[in-house]
C-alpha angles and dihedrals in degrees: 000000000000092000090049090056091050092049092048091048090049092050091048092050091048091052091048092051090048091050091049091048091050090049092050093047093049096048106055096130112123117234134176117219119219118203125169091337094310115117117204126212121279107268133164115271092238092056092052092049094046090049091050089050093050093048090050090049090054101041097038096066091039090053090047091052092049094048092044093054093048092050091048089051090050091050091051091053091053094053 
């Protein structure tokens, strides 16, 4: 059973990597983002999307930890 889980995880990871590779290869057009009058450098669409994904994967759990701690502290004050 343990080996089956490892094999399934390996297959899932391989499919995920292949999907990301296909996305990157299909989205090579360069774009420049404009935000509040600031224009960024021209980068491929895939790079911008992957960077946004990585930033979200980093800040999402950190935000969850921060909000979880503050709610635990609030619960302790109520008890």
